[in-house]
Each structure stands twice: as C-alpha cells, then as structure tokens.
C-alpha positions in Angstrom: 5.6 -26.2 -7.1 7.2 -23.4 -9.1 10.2 -21.8 -7.4 11.6 -18.4 -8.3 14.4 -16.2 -7.0 13.3 -12.9 -5.7 15.6 -10.1 -4.6 14.4 -8.1 -1.6 15.3 -4.9 -3.4 12.6 -5.7 -6.0 9.1 -4.5 -5.5 5.8 -5.8 -4.3 2.4 -4.3 -4.3 0.1 -4.6 -1.3 -3.4 -3.4 -0.5 -3.2 -1.7 2.9 -6.2 -1.0 5.1 -6.5 1.7 7.8 -4.7 -0.4 10.3 -1.7 -0.7 7.9 -1.6 3.0 7.4 -1.8 3.6 11.2 1.1 1.2 11.7 3.2 3.1 9.1 2.2 6.4 10.9 3.2 5.0 14.3 6.6 3.8 12.9 7.2 7.2 11.3 6.3 9.2 14.4 8.4 6.9 16.6 11.4 7.4 14.4 11.2 11.2 13.9 9.6 12.0 17.2 12.4 10.1 19.0 14.8 12.8 18.0 12.7 15.9 18.6 9.2 17.2 18.2 10.7 19.9 15.9 12.1 17.3 13.6 8.8 15.5 13.5 7.0 18.8 12.7 9.4 19.4 9.8 8.9 15.8 8.5 5.2 15.0 9.0 3.9 11.6 8.0 2.5 11.3 4.5 0.2 8.5 3.6 1.6 6.2 0.9 0.6 6.5 -2.7 -2.1 4.1 -3.9 -2.5 3.1 -7.5 -5.8 2.9 -9.4 -6.3 -0.8 -8.3 -5.7 0.2 -4.6 -2.2 -1.1 -4.3 0.8 0.5 -2.5 4.2 -0.3 -3.9 7.1 -1.2 -1.6 10.6 -2.6 -2.0 10.3 -5.9 -0.2 12.9 -5.0 2.5 10.9 -1.8 3.3 7.7 -3.8 3.6 9.4 -6.2 6.0 10.8 -3.3 8.0 7.3 -1.6 8.3 5.3 -4.7 9.1 7.8 -7.4 10.4 7.0 -6.7 14.0 3.4 -8.0 13.7 2.9 -11.3 15.5 0.7 -14.0 14.0 -2.0 -13.7 16.6 -2.2 -10.0 16.0 -2.1 -10.6 12.2 -4.9 -13.1 12.2 -7.4 -10.9 14.0 -6.6 -7.5 12.4 -4.5 -7.8 9.3 -3.0 -4.4 8.2 -3.1 -5.5 4.6 -4.7 -8.0 2.3 -2.8 -11.3 2.2 -2.6 -11.5 -1.6 0.3 -9.5 -2.9 1.6 -8.7 -6.4 5.3 -9.4 -6.9 7.0 -7.1 -9.4 10.1 -8.8 -11.0 12.7 -6.6 -12.6 15.4 -7.6 -15.1 16.6 -11.1 -14.7 15.2 -11.7 -11.2 13.1 -14.7 -12.3 14.8 -18.0 -12.6 12.3 -20.9 -13.0 14.8 -23.8 -13.1 15.8 -23.7 -9.4 16.0 -27.0 -7.6 15.6 -27.0 -3.8 
C-alpha cells in the first residue's frame, strides 16, 4: 500500500451530480437565510464551476464541510458525487516514505 501525506488545505476534484448541487444549495440557503431573507437575496447561490472533464474543485476541508453530514445509508442509495476523486498535490505535500 502506498501512503502519502495530504494537507486538508490542498485541493481535490469531484464530479458532482444534481443531488450534490442541491445539497450545496441547501447548505448555502440555510446559512444565509438563517440571518435574513434580505441577506439571502443579496448573496444568491451560484452553482460551482465545472472544468472541461466535469470536475468541481474544492479544498478538502470545504468538501468535508459541504458533504460531511451525509450518512452511509443515504450515501449508498443517492450519492451526491462520483466516488472516484482526483487529489491535487501542491508543493511538497507528497511524501512516499511514510511508515504507519
């Protein structure tokens, strides 16, 4: 097994589906709508950018914040994203000689 260190401030790319975008919309509306409808109107939800391969880029901590509430039973039936992700290493994040 190859083991690498990954900083949660680094990026991943994920292919979201409609359910994933709906979850992001609900999270956004819950946050901004919790203050006031006026604030929500001034800061409407914008769908995430998608690259030419269909991936959306997140910092890992942001991805966990958006989708961490999903339980495994819910996840197995209606996954909000494809389970294969792309991990984007920056700088010296990769260390291949780690022993666990």
